[in-house]
N, CA, C and O atoms as a DFTB+ gen file, in Angstrom:
188 C
 N C O
     1  1     -56.068     -67.803     -61.498
     2  2     -57.273     -67.577     -60.741
     3  2     -57.839     -66.209     -61.130
     4  3     -57.182     -65.183     -60.950
     5  1     -59.029     -66.205     -61.650
     6  2     -59.683     -64.970     -62.060
     7  2     -60.685     -64.537     -61.004
     8  3     -61.604     -65.281     -60.661
     9  1     -60.502     -63.339     -60.500
    10  2     -61.400     -62.802     -59.485
    11  2     -62.292     -61.738     -60.108
    12  3     -61.876     -60.995     -60.997
    13  1     -63.500     -61.682     -59.631
    14  2     -64.417     -60.653     -60.097
    15  2     -64.151     -59.362     -59.319
    16  3     -63.508     -59.397     -58.270
    17  1     -64.633     -58.232     -59.819
    18  2     -64.442     -56.968     -59.082
    19  2     -65.027     -57.017     -57.659
    20  3     -64.464     -56.424     -56.738
    21  1     -66.117     -57.699     -57.486
    22  2     -66.714     -57.814     -56.157
    23  2     -65.784     -58.569     -55.212
    24  3     -65.665     -58.212     -54.040
    25  1     -65.140     -59.588     -55.706
    26  2     -64.205     -60.352     -54.873
    27  2     -62.996     -59.497     -54.478
    28  3     -62.498     -59.611     -53.358
    29  1     -62.528     -58.646     -55.387
    30  2     -61.441     -57.735     -55.041
    31  2     -61.871     -56.777     -53.929
    32  3     -61.113     -56.527     -52.993
    33  1     -63.072     -56.251     -54.035
    34  2     -63.594     -55.335     -53.011
    35  2     -63.687     -56.043     -51.668
    36  3     -63.330     -55.467     -50.640
    37  1     -64.156     -57.267     -51.664
    38  2     -64.272     -58.020     -50.419
    39  2     -62.906     -58.296     -49.796
    40  3     -62.760     -58.233     -48.575
    41  1     -61.922     -58.596     -50.608
    42  2     -60.570     -58.847     -50.100
    43  2     -59.992     -57.572     -49.488
    44  3     -59.419     -57.607     -48.399
    45  1     -60.138     -56.466     -50.176
    46  2     -59.589     -55.199     -49.684
    47  2     -60.266     -54.776     -48.389
    48  3     -59.584     -54.348     -47.458
    49  1     -61.582     -54.884     -48.303
    50  2     -62.262     -54.482     -47.071
    51  2     -61.909     -55.400     -45.907
    52  3     -61.844     -54.945     -44.765
    53  1     -61.683     -56.670     -46.172
    54  2     -61.268     -57.587     -45.108
    55  2     -59.899     -57.198     -44.569
    56  3     -59.680     -57.210     -43.358
    57  1     -58.993     -56.859     -45.448
    58  2     -57.656     -56.437     -45.014
    59  2     -57.738     -55.145     -44.210
    60  3     -57.050     -55.004     -43.199
    61  1     -58.561     -54.210     -44.640
    62  2     -58.698     -52.947     -43.918
    63  2     -59.309     -53.142     -42.537
    64  3     -59.012     -52.377     -41.620
    65  1     -60.148     -54.141     -42.376
    66  2     -60.748     -54.382     -41.068
    67  2     -59.713     -54.880     -40.065
    68  3     -59.847     -54.603     -38.873
    69  1     -58.692     -55.601     -40.503
    70  2     -57.664     -56.090     -39.596
    71  2     -56.572     -55.063     -39.335
    72  3     -55.835     -55.190     -38.357
    73  1     -56.451     -54.053     -40.181
    74  2     -55.393     -53.066     -40.041
    75  2     -55.431     -52.332     -38.697
    76  3     -54.366     -52.127     -38.115
    77  1     -56.581     -51.925     -38.173
    78  2     -56.571     -51.261     -36.865
    79  2     -56.037     -52.150     -35.749
    80  3     -55.428     -51.655     -34.800
    81  1     -56.256     -53.436     -35.852
    82  2     -55.717     -54.351     -34.855
    83  2     -54.194     -54.313     -34.882
    84  3     -53.555     -54.254     -33.832
    85  1     -53.612     -54.346     -36.076
    86  2     -52.163     -54.286     -36.204
    87  2     -51.617     -52.950     -35.701
    88  3     -50.562     -52.901     -35.070
    89  1     -52.342     -51.869     -35.986
    90  2     -51.909     -50.559     -35.517
    91  2     -51.995     -50.468     -33.997
    92  3     -51.134     -49.859     -33.362
    93  1     -53.021     -51.065     -33.415
    94  2     -53.148     -51.051     -31.958
    95  2     -52.012     -51.831     -31.311
    96  3     -51.456     -51.398     -30.302
    97  1     -51.666     -52.969     -31.879
    98  2     -50.550     -53.758     -31.347
    99  2     -49.244     -52.967     -31.458
   100  3     -48.432     -52.962     -30.533
   101  1     -49.053     -52.310     -32.583
   102  2     -47.836     -51.513     -32.772
   103  2     -47.770     -50.371     -31.767
   104  3     -46.703     -50.092     -31.219
   105  1     -48.891     -49.710     -31.519
   106  2     -48.878     -48.588     -30.584
   107  2     -48.652     -49.070     -29.150
   108  3     -48.045     -48.357     -28.351
   109  1     -49.129     -50.261     -28.817
   110  2     -48.888     -50.805     -27.481
   111  2     -47.410     -51.156     -27.316
   112  3     -46.817     -50.892     -26.270
   113  1     -46.826     -51.743     -28.339
   114  2     -45.401     -52.108     -28.265
   115  2     -44.507     -50.878     -28.194
   116  3     -43.540     -50.855     -27.433
   117  1     -44.829     -49.853     -28.986
   118  2     -44.004     -48.642     -29.019
   119  2     -44.372     -47.646     -27.924
   120  3     -43.631     -46.697     -27.667
   121  1     -45.502     -47.862     -27.290
   122  2     -46.038     -46.947     -26.269
   123  2     -46.171     -45.533     -26.818
   124  3     -45.918     -44.548     -26.123
   125  1     -46.574     -45.460     -28.076
   126  2     -46.773     -44.178     -28.740
   127  2     -47.870     -44.342     -29.788
   128  3     -47.914     -45.347     -30.497
   129  1     -48.744     -43.359     -29.881
   130  2     -49.824     -43.428     -30.867
   131  2     -49.624     -42.434     -32.009
   132  3     -50.538     -42.204     -32.802
   133  1     -48.438     -41.850     -32.093
   134  2     -48.218     -40.869     -33.161
   135  2     -48.152     -41.524     -34.541
   136  3     -48.330     -40.842     -35.550
   137  1     -47.899     -42.839     -34.604
   138  2     -47.822     -43.532     -35.889
   139  2     -49.155     -44.122     -36.335
   140  3     -49.238     -44.703     -37.417
   141  1     -50.187     -43.984     -35.527
   142  2     -51.492     -44.548     -35.869
   143  2     -52.150     -43.678     -36.935
   144  3     -52.174     -42.452     -36.830
   145  1     -52.674     -44.327     -37.946
   146  2     -53.291     -43.607     -39.050
   147  2     -54.770     -43.338     -38.767
   148  3     -55.553     -44.282     -38.664
   149  1     -55.163     -42.077     -38.640
   150  2     -56.587     -41.776     -38.435
   151  2     -57.425     -42.123     -39.666
   152  3     -58.614     -42.422     -39.549
   153  1     -56.802     -42.082     -40.848
   154  2     -57.521     -42.402     -42.082
   155  2     -58.042     -43.841     -42.057
   156  3     -59.148     -44.109     -42.526
   157  1     -57.257     -44.756     -41.517
   158  2     -57.669     -46.158     -41.465
   159  2     -58.919     -46.330     -40.616
   160  3     -59.867     -47.001     -41.023
   161  1     -58.918     -45.724     -39.440
   162  2     -60.087     -45.841     -38.573
   163  2     -61.308     -45.166     -39.205
   164  3     -62.422     -45.681     -39.105
   165  1     -61.105     -44.028     -39.847
   166  2     -62.200     -43.324     -40.497
   167  2     -62.771     -44.134     -41.656
   168  3     -63.988     -44.170     -41.842
   169  1     -61.913     -44.781     -42.435
   170  2     -62.387     -45.548     -43.576
   171  2     -63.211     -46.746     -43.135
   172  3     -64.137     -47.145     -43.841
   173  1     -62.898     -47.328     -41.987
   174  2     -63.682     -48.463     -41.500
   175  2     -65.059     -48.029     -41.034
   176  3     -66.040     -48.743     -41.242
   177  1     -65.141     -46.858     -40.402
   178  2     -66.447     -46.374     -39.963
   179  2     -67.323     -45.987     -41.140
   180  3     -68.547     -46.086     -41.052
   181  1     -66.732     -45.552     -42.228
   182  2     -67.494     -45.168     -43.423
   183  2     -68.037     -46.403     -44.130
   184  3     -69.158     -46.381     -44.638
   185  1     -67.244     -47.492     -44.169
   186  2     -67.676     -48.712     -44.858
   187  2     -68.727     -49.335     -44.058
   188  3     -69.252     -50.382     -44.435
């Protein structure tokens, strides 16, 4: 399967959009937000 560069960009941005959800679930389970990556949230607001 050959993907174009645009398709790679779309796949990566889709994965990054779901990452904050996973981080939120992890922080709720651990009851700690020290492991949450601020870079992830910042990168989503920039895109």
